[in-house]
C-alpha positions in Angstrom: 0.0 0.0 0.0 1.3 3.4 -0.9 2.3 6.1 1.6 2.4 8.8 -1.0 -1.1 9.9 0.0 -2.6 13.0 1.5 -5.7 11.7 3.1 -8.5 14.3 3.8 -11.5 13.0 5.6 -14.4 14.9 7.0 -18.2 15.3 7.1 -20.5 16.2 4.1 -20.2 19.9 3.1 -16.9 20.6 4.8 -15.3 21.6 1.4 -13.2 18.6 1.0 -13.5 18.5 -2.8 -12.6 22.1 -3.3 -9.8 22.1 -0.9 -8.3 18.7 -2.1 -8.5 19.9 -5.7 -6.7 23.1 -4.8 -4.0 21.4 -2.9 -3.4 18.9 -5.7 -3.1 21.7 -8.1 -0.7 23.8 -5.9 1.6 20.8 -5.1 1.4 19.1 -8.5 -0.3 16.0 -7.0 -3.2 13.9 -8.5 -6.7 14.7 -7.0 -8.9 11.6 -6.3 -12.5 12.3 -5.2 -13.9 9.2 -3.5 -17.3 10.9 -2.9 -17.7 10.9 -6.6 -17.1 7.2 -6.7 -20.1 6.6 -4.3 -22.1 9.1 -6.3 -21.3 7.3 -9.5 -22.3 3.9 -8.1 -25.7 5.4 -6.9 -26.2 7.0 -10.2 -25.3 4.0 -12.3 -27.7 1.8 -10.2 -30.6 4.4 -10.6 -30.1 4.6 -14.3 -30.2 0.7 -14.5 -33.4 0.7 -12.4 -31.5 -1.4 -9.8 -31.9 -1.3 -5.9 -29.7 1.1 -4.0 -30.7 -0.5 -0.6 -29.9 -3.3 -0.6 -27.4 -3.3 -3.5 -27.0 -6.5 -5.4 -23.4 -7.6 -6.1 -24.4 -8.6 -9.6 -25.4 -5.0 -10.4 -22.0 -3.8 -9.1 -20.3 -6.2 -11.5 -21.8 -4.1 -14.4 -20.1 -0.9 -13.2 -16.6 0.1 -14.4 -14.9 3.0 -12.7 -11.5 4.4 -13.3 -9.5 7.6 -12.8 -7.8 8.9 -15.8 -5.8 12.1 -16.5 -9.2 13.8 -17.3 -11.0 12.6 -14.2 -13.5 9.9 -13.3 -15.0 7.7 -16.0 -18.1 5.7 -15.4 -18.4 2.8 -17.9 -16.0 4.8 -20.2 -17.9 8.1 -20.1 -17.6 11.2 -18.0 -20.9 11.4 -15.8 -20.3 15.1 -15.3 -23.0 17.2 -13.5 -25.1 14.1 -13.0 -23.0 13.3 -9.9 -23.7 16.7 -8.3 -27.4 16.5 -7.9 -29.2 16.1 -4.5 -30.4 12.7 -5.7 -26.9 11.5 -6.3 -25.8 12.8 -3.0 -28.7 11.1 -1.2 -28.0 7.8 -3.1 -24.2 7.9 -2.2 -25.2 8.0 1.4 -27.4 4.9 1.0 -24.9 2.8 -0.9 -21.8 3.9 1.2 -23.1 2.1 4.3 -23.1 -1.2 2.6 -20.1 -3.7 2.8 -20.5 -4.9 -0.7 -20.2 -1.4 -2.3 -17.3 -0.5 0.0 -15.4 -3.7 -0.9 -16.2 -3.1 -4.6 -14.6 0.4 -4.4 -11.7 -0.5 -2.1 -9.4 -1.6 -4.9 -10.6 1.2 -7.2 -9.4 3.7 -4.6 -6.1 1.9 -3.8 -5.2 1.5 -7.5 -5.5 5.2 -8.1 -2.3 5.9 -6.0 -0.2 3.9 -8.5 3.1 5.0 -6.8 2.5 8.7 -7.3 1.6 11.5 -4.9 -2.2 11.9 -4.7 -4.6 13.9 -2.6 -7.6 11.6 -1.8 -10.7 12.8 0.1 -13.6 10.9 1.7 -14.7 9.7 5.0 -12.5 6.7 5.8 -9.4 7.4 3.7 -7.1 7.8 6.7 -8.8 5.0 8.7 -9.6 2.3 6.1 -8.4 2.9 2.6 -4.9 4.2 3.3 -4.3 3.8 7.1 -0.5 4.4 6.4 -1.1 7.6 4.4 1.8 10.1 4.6 -0.4 12.8 5.7 -4.0 12.6 7.4 -6.2 15.6 7.7 -9.7 15.7 9.2 -11.4 18.7 7.6 -14.5 20.0 9.3 -16.7 23.1 9.7 -19.9 23.9 11.7 -23.2 22.5 10.4 -24.4 26.1 10.0 -21.4 27.1 8.0 -21.6 23.9 5.8 -25.3 24.7 5.2 -24.5 28.2 4.3 -21.9 27.1 1.7 -24.3 24.6 0.2 -26.9 27.3 -0.2 -24.3 29.6 -1.7 -23.2 27.0 -4.3 -26.7 26.0 -5.2 -26.3 22.4 -4.2 -29.7 22.2 -2.5 -33.2 21.3 -3.6 -35.2 24.3 -5.1 -36.9 26.3 -2.3 -34.9 24.9 0.6 -34.2 27.0 3.5 -31.0 27.4 5.4 -32.6 25.8 8.5 -33.7 22.8 6.4 -30.3 22.4 4.8 -28.6 22.6 8.2 -31.0 19.9 9.7 -30.3 17.6 6.6 -26.5 18.1 7.1 -26.8 17.2 10.8 -28.9 14.1 9.8 -26.2 13.0 7.4 -23.5 13.5 10.0 -25.3 11.2 12.3 -25.9 8.6 9.7 -22.3 8.7 8.5 -20.8 8.7 11.9 -23.0 5.9 13.4 -23.1 3.5 10.4 -21.7 0.0 11.1 -19.4 -0.1 8.2 -16.5 2.4 8.0 -18.1 5.2 10.1 -16.9 8.7 9.7 -14.3 9.5 12.3 -10.9 11.1 12.5 -7.9 8.8 12.4 -6.0 8.8 15.6 -3.0 10.5 14.0 -5.0 13.0 11.8 -4.6 16.7 12.1 -7.9 18.5 12.8 -8.6 21.6 10.5 -11.7 23.6 11.3 -12.5 25.7 8.3 -15.5 27.5 9.7 -13.8 30.8 9.9 -11.3 30.3 7.1 -11.4 31.1 3.4 -10.7 28.5 0.8 -7.2 29.9 0.2 -6.5 30.0 3.9 -7.6 26.4 4.4 -5.4 25.2 1.4 -2.4 27.2 2.8 -2.9 25.6 6.2 -3.0 22.1 5.0 -0.2 22.6 2.5 2.0 23.8 5.4 1.1 20.5 7.2 2.1 18.4 4.2 5.3 20.3 3.7 6.3 19.7 7.4 5.4 16.1 7.3 7.4 15.5 4.1 10.3 17.4 5.6 10.2 15.2 8.7 10.4 12.0 6.6 13.6 13.0 4.8 
């Protein structure tokens, strides 16, 4: 298993994707969004008219996921905006709690490292996927701030209020942190970064400084 991994875990809406993408760009690493993998599985199952809960292993065998230089491909095509809908987000939460799906995606995630430096984000990267990751970050923010960001980015159902979005985020937090399979939690050796009062650039700079220090210590 590779140790050339910057693992960024954290709850839904903490900004992991934007932060990880910016860090990868700044450091010249490859960015791997594992949340997109679960969304892709949910999307593929919906398109096939298959069950999301429980998921049938035979339906998973029909799904091909791979990371290329251009990003994630689902059965050879870029799923694009289809993975950023509220339906795909809700579906991802359903399939992510199931052992069959996590086992199916485990090797996909580990293969993505391929002896290169990567920034991988998710909810169990530092605890399950890459427990020996070179750098482990637990990125979080208050439920209110995460809801506000979701509203600002338009990633909510039409007509949703800030209060409703915050309650949905808190519900998702509880579901993710109490599920039986790979629950959301910070690795024992992860560095906690709370971005509630930080801008994107400030968050990226803070984590890049942590990565630089970790790499320096390993030389």
